[in-house]
C-alpha positions in Angstrom: -0.3 -34.1 -28.9 1.1 -37.7 -29.2 1.2 -37.3 -33.0 3.3 -34.2 -32.7 5.6 -35.8 -30.2 6.0 -38.7 -32.6 7.0 -36.4 -35.4 9.4 -34.5 -33.2 11.0 -37.8 -32.0 11.4 -38.9 -35.6 13.8 -36.0 -36.2 15.8 -37.0 -33.1 16.0 -40.6 -34.3 17.8 -39.3 -37.4 20.6 -37.8 -35.3 20.7 -40.2 -32.3 22.1 -43.7 -32.4 19.0 -45.4 -31.1 15.3 -44.7 -30.7 15.7 -45.1 -26.9 18.3 -42.4 -26.9 16.1 -40.2 -29.0 13.2 -40.7 -26.6 15.4 -39.9 -23.6 16.8 -36.7 -25.2 13.4 -35.1 -25.9 12.5 -32.6 -23.1 9.3 -31.0 -24.4 7.2 -30.9 -27.5 5.5 -27.5 -28.1 2.2 -27.4 -29.8 0.7 -23.9 -29.5 3.6 -21.4 -28.9 5.7 -22.9 -31.7 5.7 -26.1 -33.7 8.9 -27.4 -32.2 10.7 -29.2 -29.4 13.5 -28.9 -26.9 16.1 -31.7 -26.6 19.5 -32.5 -25.3 21.9 -32.4 -28.2 25.6 -32.3 -28.8 26.9 -29.5 -31.0 27.4 -32.0 -33.9 23.9 -33.4 -33.5 22.5 -29.9 -33.4 24.3 -29.1 -36.6 23.0 -32.2 -38.4 19.5 -31.5 -37.2 19.6 -27.9 -38.5 20.5 -29.2 -42.0 17.5 -31.5 -42.2 14.6 -30.7 -44.5 11.6 -29.3 -42.6 13.8 -27.8 -39.8 13.5 -24.0 -39.7 16.2 -23.4 -37.1 18.1 -24.9 -34.2 19.0 -22.6 -31.3 20.9 -23.2 -28.1 18.9 -22.7 -24.9 19.9 -19.9 -22.5 19.0 -21.4 -19.1 20.0 -18.5 -16.8 18.2 -15.8 -18.7 15.0 -15.2 -16.8 14.1 -14.6 -13.1 11.2 -13.7 -10.9 10.6 -10.0 -10.3 9.2 -9.5 -6.8 -3.2 -5.0 0.7 -4.8 -1.9 0.9 -3.8 -1.7 -2.8 -7.3 -2.6 -4.1 -9.0 0.1 -2.0 -6.3 2.6 -3.2 -7.2 1.9 -6.9 -11.0 2.2 -6.2 -12.1 -1.4 -5.7 -13.9 -2.1 -2.4 -14.3 -5.7 -1.4 -17.2 -7.1 0.7 -16.1 -9.3 3.6 -17.7 -12.4 2.1 -17.7 -12.0 -1.7 -17.9 -15.8 -2.2 -21.5 -15.7 -0.8 -24.2 -15.3 -3.4 -26.2 -13.0 -1.1 -23.3 -10.6 -0.9 -23.2 -10.4 -4.7 -26.9 -9.8 -4.9 -26.8 -7.2 -2.1 -24.4 -5.1 -4.2 -27.0 -5.0 -7.0 -24.3 -4.3 -9.6 -23.3 -0.9 -8.5 -19.5 -1.3 -8.8 -17.0 -3.2 -11.0 -16.5 -6.1 -8.7 -20.2 -7.0 -8.5 -20.8 -6.3 -12.1 -18.0 -8.6 -13.0 -19.1 -11.1 -10.4 -15.7 -10.9 -8.7 -14.1 -12.5 -11.8 -16.2 -15.6 -11.3 -15.0 -18.5 -13.6 -12.3 -16.5 -15.3 -9.2 -18.7 -15.3 -5.9 -17.0 -14.6 -2.7 -18.9 -15.3 0.3 -18.1 -13.1 3.8 -18.8 -14.5 5.8 -18.6 -11.3 7.4 -20.6 -8.4 4.3 -22.6 -7.4 1.7 -22.1 -4.7 1.1 -22.9 -1.0 -2.4 -24.5 -1.4 -3.2 -24.5 2.3 -3.3 -20.7 2.6 -6.7 -19.3 3.4 -6.4 -17.1 0.3 -6.9 -20.3 -1.8 -9.8 -21.9 -0.1 -12.8 -22.7 -2.4 -15.7 -22.2 0.0 -18.9 -21.5 -2.0 -17.3 -21.7 -5.4 -19.2 -23.5 -8.1 -18.1 -26.4 -10.4 -15.1 -26.0 -12.6 -15.7 -24.2 -15.9 -16.5 -26.8 -18.6 -13.9 -25.4 -21.0 -11.1 -26.2 -18.5 -8.8 -28.9 -19.9 -5.9 -28.8 -17.5 -4.6 -31.2 -14.9 -3.5 -31.3 -11.3 -0.1 -32.9 -11.4 1.0 -35.2 -8.5 4.3 -34.4 -6.9 6.3 -34.1 -3.7 4.0 -32.9 -0.9 1.4 -32.0 -3.6 -1.1 -34.8 -4.3 -3.7 -34.0 -6.9 -6.3 -33.8 -4.2 -4.9 -30.5 -3.1 -6.4 -28.8 -6.1 -9.9 -27.5 -5.5 -12.4 -25.1 -7.0 -10.0 -22.2 -6.5 -6.8 -23.8 -7.6 -8.2 -25.8 -10.5 -4.9 -26.9 -12.0 -1.2 -27.3 -11.1 1.8 -28.4 -13.1 5.6 -28.1 -12.7 8.4 -28.0 -15.3 11.9 -29.3 -14.4 13.4 -30.8 -17.6 15.0 -27.5 -18.7 16.3 -26.7 -15.2 17.7 -30.2 -14.5 19.3 -30.4 -17.9 21.1 -27.1 -17.3 21.9 -27.4 -13.6 21.6 -31.0 -12.6 19.0 -32.8 -10.5 16.9 -30.6 -8.2 18.1 -30.5 -4.6 14.9 -31.4 -2.9 16.1 -29.7 0.3 15.9 -26.4 -1.6 12.6 -26.9 -3.3 9.7 -29.3 -3.8 9.6 -31.5 -6.9 6.0 -30.4 -7.4 3.8 -27.3 -7.8 4.2 -26.6 -4.1 5.9 -23.2 -3.5 9.0 -23.1 -1.3 10.0 -19.6 -2.4 7.0 -17.5 -1.5 6.9 -15.5 -4.7 4.3 -17.6 -6.5 1.9 -17.7 -3.6 2.2 -14.0 -3.2 1.5 -13.2 -6.8 -1.4 -15.7 -7.1 -3.2 -14.3 -4.0 -2.8 -10.7 -5.4 -4.7 -11.8 -8.5 -7.4 -14.0 -7.1 -6.9 -14.6 -3.4 -10.1 -15.0 -1.3 -11.0 -12.3 1.2 -9.1 -13.0 4.5 -10.0 -10.6 7.4 -7.4 -9.7 10.0 -4.4 -10.6 7.8 -1.1 -9.0 8.6 2.7 -9.4 8.2 5.0 -10.5 11.0 4.8 -7.9 13.8 1.2 -7.0 12.9 2.1 -4.6 10.1 -0.5 -3.8 7.3 -3.2 -5.4 9.4 -6.5 -5.6 7.5 -8.5 -7.6 5.0 -6.3 -9.3 2.4 -8.0 -10.0 -0.9 -7.1 -10.6 -4.5 -8.5 -8.2 -7.1 -10.7 -11.0 -8.7 -11.5 -13.1 -5.6 -13.8 -15.6 -7.4 -11.5 -16.1 -10.4 -9.9 -19.6 -10.8 -6.2 -20.2 -10.6 -4.1 -22.5 -12.8 -0.5 -22.9 -11.4 2.5 -23.4 -13.7 5.7 -23.7 -11.7 8.6 -23.0 -14.0 11.0 -21.1 -11.6 13.5 -22.8 -9.3 16.3 -22.0 -6.8 19.9 -21.4 -7.9 21.8 -24.3 -6.5 23.6 -23.6 -3.2 22.4 -20.0 -3.1 20.0 -18.4 -0.7 16.6 -17.6 -2.4 16.9 -13.9 -1.5 19.8 -13.7 -3.9 17.7 -14.8 -6.9 16.3 -17.8 -8.8 16.1 -19.0 -12.3 13.3 -19.8 -14.9 14.7 -21.5 -18.0 13.4 -20.6 -21.4 12.7 -24.2 -22.2 10.5 -24.7 -19.1 8.7 -21.4 -19.5 7.9 -22.1 -23.1 6.3 -25.4 -22.2 4.4 -23.8 -19.3 2.8 -21.2 -21.6 2.2 -23.9 -24.2 0.3 -25.9 -21.7 -1.6 -22.9 -20.4 -2.9 -22.1 -23.9 -4.0 -25.8 -24.3 -5.6 -25.9 -20.9 -7.9 -22.9 -21.6 -6.7 -20.0 -19.4 -8.2 -16.6 -20.0 -5.4 -14.5 -18.6 -1.7 -15.2 -18.2 0.1 -13.4 -15.3 3.9 -13.6 -15.8 5.9 -11.8 -13.1 9.2 -12.8 -14.8 11.7 -10.6 -16.6 15.2 -10.4 -17.9 17.6 -7.8 -16.4 18.2 -6.2 -19.8 16.1 -6.0 -23.0 15.9 -9.1 -25.3 15.2 -9.1 -29.0 11.9 -10.8 -30.0 13.9 -13.6 -31.5 15.6 -14.4 -28.2 12.6 -13.7 -26.0 10.5 -16.8 -25.4 7.9 -14.9 -23.4 7.3 -12.6 -26.4 7.2 -15.5 -28.8 4.8 -17.6 -26.7 2.6 -14.6 -25.8 2.1 -13.8 -29.5 0.5 -17.2 -30.0 -1.6 -16.7 -26.8 -3.2 -13.7 -28.5 -4.4 -16.0 -31.2 -6.6 -17.7 -28.6 -7.5 -14.2 -27.2 -5.6 -14.8 -23.9 -4.6 -11.6 -22.1 -0.9 -11.7 -21.2 0.3 -9.4 -18.5 4.1 -9.1 -17.7 6.4 -7.3 -15.3 8.5 -4.5 -16.7 11.4 -5.6 -14.6 13.3 -4.4 -11.5 16.4 -2.9 -13.2 15.4 0.8 -12.7 15.9 3.7 -12.4 18.4 3.4 -15.3 16.8 4.1 -18.7 16.6 1.5 -21.5 16.3 -1.4 -19.0 12.7 -2.4 -19.7 11.7 -6.1 -20.2 8.7 -7.6 -22.0 8.4 -4.8 -24.5 6.1 -6.6 -27.1 2.9 -4.7 -28.1 0.8 -7.9 -27.7 1.5 -8.0 -23.9 0.5 -5.6 -21.1 3.8 -4.4 -19.6 3.5 -3.1 -16.0 5.7 -0.8 -14.0 5.6 -0.5 -10.2 4.5 2.4 -7.9 3.7 3.0 -4.3 0.5 3.0 -2.2 -0.8 5.7 0.1 0.5 3.5 3.0 3.8 3.5 4.7 5.5 2.0 7.8 7.1 4.7 9.8 9.8 3.9 12.3 11.6 7.1 13.3 15.0 7.5 14.8 14.9 9.7 18.0 18.1 11.6 18.7 19.0 12.3 22.3 18.7 16.0 21.6 15.0 15.4 20.8 15.2 15.5 17.0 13.2 12.9 15.1 14.5 11.6 11.8 12.0 9.8 9.6 12.7 6.1 9.0 10.7 3.2 7.6 10.6 -0.4 8.8 8.5 -3.6 9.1 11.0 -5.2 11.5 9.1 -7.0 14.3 12.0 -6.7 16.7 11.2 -3.7 19.0 13.8 -1.9 21.0 13.2 -1.0 24.6 12.7 2.7 25.1 16.2 3.5 25.8 19.1 5.3 24.1 22.1 3.6 22.7 25.3 4.9 21.2 25.2 5.4 17.4 28.3 4.3 15.4 29.0 4.3 11.7 29.9 0.9 10.2 33.1 2.3 8.6 34.4 3.3 12.1 33.9 -0.1 13.7 35.2 -2.5 11.1 38.0 -5.0 11.1 41.3 -3.7 9.7 41.1 -6.2 6.9 38.1 -4.6 5.3 39.0 -3.1 1.9 38.4 0.6 1.5 35.7 0.1 -1.2 33.9 -2.3 1.0 33.8 0.0 4.0 30.6 1.1 5.6 28.4 -1.6 4.2 28.2 -4.1 7.1 29.3 -7.0 4.9 29.5 -10.4 6.4 32.4 -10.7 8.9 33.3 -7.0 8.6 32.3 -5.6 12.0 34.5 -5.8 15.1 32.4 -7.1 17.9 34.1 -5.2 20.8 33.4 -1.9 19.0 29.8 -2.8 18.1 28.5 -4.6 21.2 25.4 -2.8 22.7 25.4 -0.1 19.9 23.2 0.9 17.0 25.1 0.7 13.7 24.5 2.9 10.7 25.2 0.7 7.6 25.0 2.0 4.1 23.2 0.5 1.1 25.0 -0.2 -2.1 26.8 -3.5 -1.5 25.5 -6.7 0.0 22.0 -7.9 0.8 20.0 -5.6 3.0 18.8 -8.3 5.4 22.4 -9.7 5.7 23.5 -6.3 7.2 21.2 -6.9 10.1 22.6 -10.4 10.6 26.1 -9.0 10.6 25.1 -6.4 13.3 23.5 -9.2 15.3 26.6 -11.3 15.0 28.8 -8.5 16.3 26.4 -8.1 19.3 24.9 -4.8 18.1 21.4 -3.9 19.3 20.1 -2.1 16.3 20.6 -1.2 12.6 19.9 1.9 10.7 20.1 1.2 7.0 21.2 4.4 5.2 20.5 5.0 1.5 23.4 6.0 -0.8 22.8 8.9 -3.1 21.8 6.6 -5.9 18.8 5.3 -3.9 17.7 8.7 -2.7 14.2 8.5 -1.1 13.7 4.9 -2.1 13.6 3.5 1.5 12.9 -0.2 1.6 11.0 -2.0 4.4 12.7 -5.2 5.5 12.1 -7.9 8.1 15.5 -7.6 9.9 16.7 -9.8 12.7 17.5 -6.9 15.0 15.7 -3.7 15.8 16.1 -1.7 12.6 14.9 1.1 10.4 15.8 2.5 7.0 16.4 6.2 6.1 16.8 8.3 3.0 20.1 9.5 1.7 19.5 13.0 3.1 18.5 11.6 6.5 21.6 9.3 6.5 23.7 12.4 6.0 21.9 14.1 9.0 22.7 11.1 11.1 26.4 11.1 10.0 26.5 14.8 10.8 25.0 14.2 14.3 27.5 11.4 14.9 30.5 13.5 13.9 29.4 16.6 15.8 28.3 15.0 19.1 30.6 14.0 21.9 28.3 11.1 22.9 25.8 10.5 19.9 23.0 8.3 21.2 19.7 7.4 19.5 16.6 5.3 20.0 14.8 3.4 17.4 11.0 4.0 17.9 8.5 1.2 17.2 7.2 1.0 13.7 3.6 1.9 12.9 1.3 1.4 9.8 0.3 4.8 8.5 -2.5 5.2 5.9 -3.5 8.1 3.5 0.0 9.2 2.9 0.7 11.9 0.3 1.8 12.1 -2.4 0.9 8.7 -3.8 1.5 6.9 -6.0 5.1 7.5 -6.6 7.1 5.7 -9.2 9.2 2.9 -7.6 13.0 3.5 -8.0 13.5 -0.2 -8.9 10.9 -0.3 -11.7 12.6 -0.7 -15.1 12.4 2.2 -17.5 11.9 2.8 -21.2 12.4 3.8 -23.9 11.6 0.6 -25.6 14.9 -0.2 -27.5 13.7 -3.6 -28.8 10.6 -2.1 -30.6 11.1 1.7 -30.7 7.7 2.2 -32.3 5.8 1.1 -29.2 5.7 3.0 -26.0 6.5 0.9 -22.9 5.8 0.3 -20.1 2.0 0.4 -20.7 0.9 1.3 -17.2 1.9 1.2 -13.6 0.2 -0.4 -10.6 0.9 -0.9 -6.8 4.2 -2.8 -6.4 5.8 -1.5 -3.2 5.2 -3.1 0.2 2.3 -5.3 -0.8 0.7 -7.7 1.7 -0.2 -11.1 0.3 -0.1 -14.9 1.0 3.3 -16.6 1.6 4.7 -20.1 1.8 5.1 -21.6 5.2 8.2 -23.5 4.0 10.5 -20.5 3.8 11.1 -17.4 5.9 9.7 -14.0 5.0 13.1 -12.7 3.8 13.8 -15.9 1.8 17.2 -16.0 3.4 18.5 -19.4 4.2 19.2 -18.1 7.7 15.6 -17.1 8.3 13.6 -19.8 10.1 10.6 -17.7 10.8 7.2 -18.8 9.5 4.5 -16.5 8.3 1.2 -16.9 6.5 1.2 -13.4 4.9 4.2 -11.3 3.9 5.1 -7.8 2.6 7.0 -7.8 -0.6 7.9 -5.4 -3.4 8.7 -5.5 -7.1 7.1 -5.3 -10.5 6.2 -8.9 -9.7 3.6 -7.5 -7.4 2.3 -4.8 -9.8 1.9 -7.3 -12.6 -0.8 -9.4 -10.8 -2.7 -6.3 -9.9 -3.2 -5.6 -13.6 -3.8 -9.3 -14.3 -6.7 -9.2 -11.8 -8.1 -6.1 -13.5 -7.9 -7.9 -16.8 -9.8 -10.8 -15.3 -12.6 -8.5 -14.1 -12.8 -6.8 -17.6 -12.8 -10.2 -19.2 -15.7 -11.3 -17.0 -17.6 -8.0 -17.6 -16.9 -7.9 -21.4 -16.5 -11.5 -22.5 -16.5 -10.6 -26.3 -13.6 -8.1 -25.9 -10.3 -9.0 -27.5 -7.1 -9.0 -25.4 -6.1 -5.8 -27.3 -9.4 -4.1 -26.3 -8.8 -5.0 -22.6 -5.3 -3.5 -22.8 -6.6 -0.4 -24.6 -9.2 0.1 -21.9 -6.6 -0.1 -19.1 -4.2 2.2 -20.9 -6.5 5.0 -22.1 -8.2 5.4 -18.7 -5.0 5.4 -16.6 -4.2 8.4 -14.4 -1.1 10.6 -14.5 -1.8 12.5 -11.3 -1.2 11.6 -7.6 -3.7 11.9 -4.7 -2.8 15.6 -4.4 -3.8 16.3 -7.9 -0.2 16.9 -9.0 1.7 15.1 -11.9 3.1 11.8 -10.7 6.7 11.9 -9.4 9.6 9.5 -8.9 10.4 8.4 -5.3 13.3 10.9 -5.5 10.7 13.7 -5.9 11.6 14.4 -9.5 8.9 14.5 -12.2 8.1 11.1 -13.6 7.8 10.5 -17.3 5.9 8.0 -19.5 9.1 5.9 -19.7 8.5 5.2 -16.0 4.7 5.0 -15.8 3.6 4.4 -19.4 0.1 5.9 -19.8 -0.3 6.3 -16.0 -1.5 4.5 -12.9 -4.2 1.9 -13.7 -7.8 2.6 -12.8 -9.9 -0.6 -13.1 -13.3 1.1 -12.5 -12.8 3.6 -15.3 -11.3 0.9 -17.5 -14.6 -1.1 -17.2 -16.3 1.6 -19.3 -13.7 3.3 -21.4 -15.9 4.8 -24.2 -13.6 4.0 -27.1 -11.0 1.2 -27.6 -8.1 0.7 -29.9 -8.4 -2.9 -31.2 -5.7 -5.1 -32.9 -5.6 -8.7 -34.1 -3.0 -11.4 -34.3 -2.5 -10.6 -37.9 -1.9 -6.9 -37.0 0.9 -8.0 -34.7 2.4 -10.3 -37.4 2.4 -7.4 -39.8 4.1 -5.3 -37.2 6.9 -7.9 -36.9 7.2 -7.6 -40.7 8.0 -3.9 -40.3 10.8 -4.8 -37.8 12.3 -7.5 -39.9 11.5 -10.0 -37.2 8.9 -12.3 -38.9 11.4 -14.7 -40.4 13.6 -14.6 -37.3 10.6 -15.6 -35.2 9.9 -18.4 -37.8 6.3 -17.2 -38.3 4.6 -18.8 -41.3 3.5 -15.6 -42.9 4.5 -13.9 -46.2 5.1 -10.2 -45.5 3.5 -7.7 -47.9 5.5 -5.4 -50.2 5.5 -2.6 -49.5 5.6 -3.0 -45.8 3.2 -1.0 -43.6 4.5 1.9 -41.5 5.5 0.5 -38.0 3.9 3.5 -36.4 0.5 2.5 -37.7 0.0 -0.5 -35.4 -3.3 0.4 -33.8 -1.8 0.9 -30.4 -3.5 3.1 -27.7 -0.3 5.2 -27.3 2.2 6.6 -29.8 6.0 6.5 -29.9 7.7 8.2 -32.8 11.3 7.2 -32.9 13.7 9.6 -34.6 11.3 11.8 -36.5 12.8 12.7 -39.8 11.8 16.1 -41.1 9.3 18.5 -39.5 6.2 16.2 -39.1 4.9 12.6 -38.9 1.4 11.4 -39.5 0.1 8.1 -38.1 -3.2 6.3 -38.5 -5.5 5.1 -35.7 -8.9 3.4 -35.5 -11.2 3.5 -32.5 -14.3 1.4 -31.8 -17.2 2.8 -29.8 -18.0 0.6 -26.7 -19.7 3.4 -24.8 -22.9 5.4 -25.6 -24.6 4.6 -29.0 -25.1 8.2 -30.1 -22.0 10.1 -29.1 -19.8 12.9 -30.4 -16.1 12.8 -29.2 -14.0 16.0 -29.5 -10.2 16.1 -29.8 -7.9 17.8 -27.4 -4.1 17.6 -26.9 -1.3 18.8 -24.7 2.0 19.3 -26.5 5.3 20.4 -25.1 6.7 23.6 -26.6 8.8 21.6 -29.1 5.9 20.2 -31.2 2.2 20.3 -31.9 -0.3 17.3 -32.0 -3.1 17.6 -34.5 -6.0 15.2 -35.4 -7.9 14.8 -38.6 -10.9 14.8 -38.3 -11.0 16.5 -34.8 -14.5 15.4 -34.1 -15.7 11.7 -34.2 -19.5 11.1 -34.4 -20.9 7.7 -33.6 -24.4 6.3 -34.2 -24.0 2.8 -32.8 -22.0 0.7 -30.3 -19.4 -1.2 -32.2 -19.0 1.4 -34.9 -15.4 2.2 -36.0 -13.9 5.5 -36.9 -10.5 6.2 -38.6 -8.4 9.3 -37.9 -4.9 10.5 -38.2 -2.6 12.1 -35.7 0.1 14.5 -37.0 3.0 15.4 -34.8 4.6 18.6 -36.1 7.7 20.5 -35.0 6.8 24.1 -34.2 9.9 25.5 -35.7 11.4 25.2 -39.1 14.2 23.3 -37.5 13.6 20.4 -35.2 14.4 20.8 -31.5 18.1 20.9 -30.6 19.4 17.5 -29.6 21.0 17.3 -26.2 24.5 15.7 -26.4 23.9 12.2 -25.3 24.3 8.5 -26.4 20.6 8.2 -25.9 17.7 9.7 -27.9 16.1 12.8 -26.4 12.3 12.3 -26.1 9.5 14.8 -25.7 6.2 13.9 -24.2 2.6 14.9 -24.7 -0.9 13.4 -25.1 -4.1 13.6 -27.0 -7.6 12.7 -25.9 -11.1 12.1 -27.3 -13.7 13.4 -24.9 -17.5 12.9 -24.6 -19.4 13.5 -21.4 -17.8 11.3 -18.7 -15.5 9.7 -21.2 -11.9 10.8 -21.6 -10.0 8.5 -23.9 -6.4 9.6 -23.4 -3.3 8.5 -25.4 0.3 9.3 -24.5 2.7 10.5 -27.2 6.5 10.2 -27.1 8.7 11.7 -29.9 12.4 11.8 -30.5 14.0 13.7 -33.4 16.6 12.4 -35.8 
């Protein structure tokens, strides 16, 4: 590494006045993700550097691009944890009857977390009973503020932090806002790390006792390597966002590759799609596949709008978010006896008495603008009209928790957070500072109707309760970013969905559970939502599969998860959105992940690093990514990347044929038969339609033809966006159903 740094510094010496200035300007040297470096340059220096021999390109950093995307869940997806999985006798007692025990709870698999750090004192990160560090581990435990290297243990085996990019863009870190170390002052990093590999902690719950039960990561004996690359936005409350600079993230992934991680969990996204050229996560993840590292990323929290998906590369697993079969009910009781369903995890409980209900728009100061009315924005409520009352505030403007603070400031006793039509049934659970509940759009309308029609409208907010086995579940989270994949339209994304709504996991004790700068409450476990929470669920599953199948490639693990995913809910019906509308593969990919089924998928679709490079050739991205590869002529068909799903973009003519290869990882002698479900617009055919295998590891080629049923292609709906049609095909043998989603748009 020192030799590479010396070479990189020599370039800087050529454009700087002194060697000392060159040394000071170098931020990071990158060894694995790219052969390159980041440095502080003037525009003139950057221009001179770009003209030097041996320099492929010089590009300006975009520091504000990325941000973090924020447990019954394991039982919901079919993984049961023993109370003491760290004890050897517990593992032996299981006798290998389930995925967790067969995979030894992810023992010695190393998961790298690119995030906001970790709270090492949490019980979720204790190392009781864990063995010595894996010999292949080459990482470090970096000293820093409130984080001496002694805080690493046999669970948290490495910790680093990355500030050069952040401080270059935004100035020195304000150490009142965050620690200059791998210690987490945000909560997000501790939460995601414990979802992946947290130890089993009985009687864990959120503030107020919600979600009480046993908290556990999906791979509780896996090791954690912490790479802190995300920091607060200066002068802004953490609940309003954070920033992860491209320079810092690239170095974090570069180090993770060098350190020897097996899985990278990256709950980070950009609010809109980025080209591969501009996407440092995609670029770095491509190099991680060369070392057979499984990279799992959030799809993003920009839903439900279409074409919003982040992390669309075929060499990463892209994860959407969905609900559990658990909710937190906190009804509103009207004085006429009617109950209106609400949801809340607010620990503040109201005495069992009725209070007058008012609408925020009716009790505001006269200075509030018309388009700001009804939202309980800071300073908007008139105290003499609010005192002692319950206020109905609408979503749509302002932070949700801040609305409760405004009600409290105006001496209100309770808050009802009403959804606007855009949010529909997507009712969030928040830790408010007054008694509170949230209601759907339809229920908000009912409350408004009651308020307008009653001479003395009074309501009571009933205590919240944790309710299990709710139906239907899972539902697709409203916030989860949607396809189609507009960066790479030949790859269907997201890949799968996993629990990401109201997830209980570990938290920092240096920041409140809402992350608001006005929240001084301290919790050990917290409920949080986002594709940031669904991503580590899949990272944990990948860790288990890696432990169970150490010779599998990262593509094989992705294939196993995708082809075994479920598209039905716990009522046996097709998955739906939170609004109740049917969900599509642009929301859930190939379905909701099923780790147990993924452990024995029957067949897998494998791909290599070179396959991905060839795919970038078909997109014209190879040179833009500065990859050292000569693309063939003619170029391969971009639809022929051996991916476990198919997306045909703008089908020209009446049919399209694509090639796929499957590898037998199930029964040695097996005969798989083809089946398909096609919408009325087209037919899915396979050739051959029977695959016979003699051995494990044997490969079989086949073609899939998508054919329009009519002489003319389906009529296109007038829209700026492509109209897609969905279907699937499957190869079936005994207990194996290897299912692939198909999406088609017509030219």
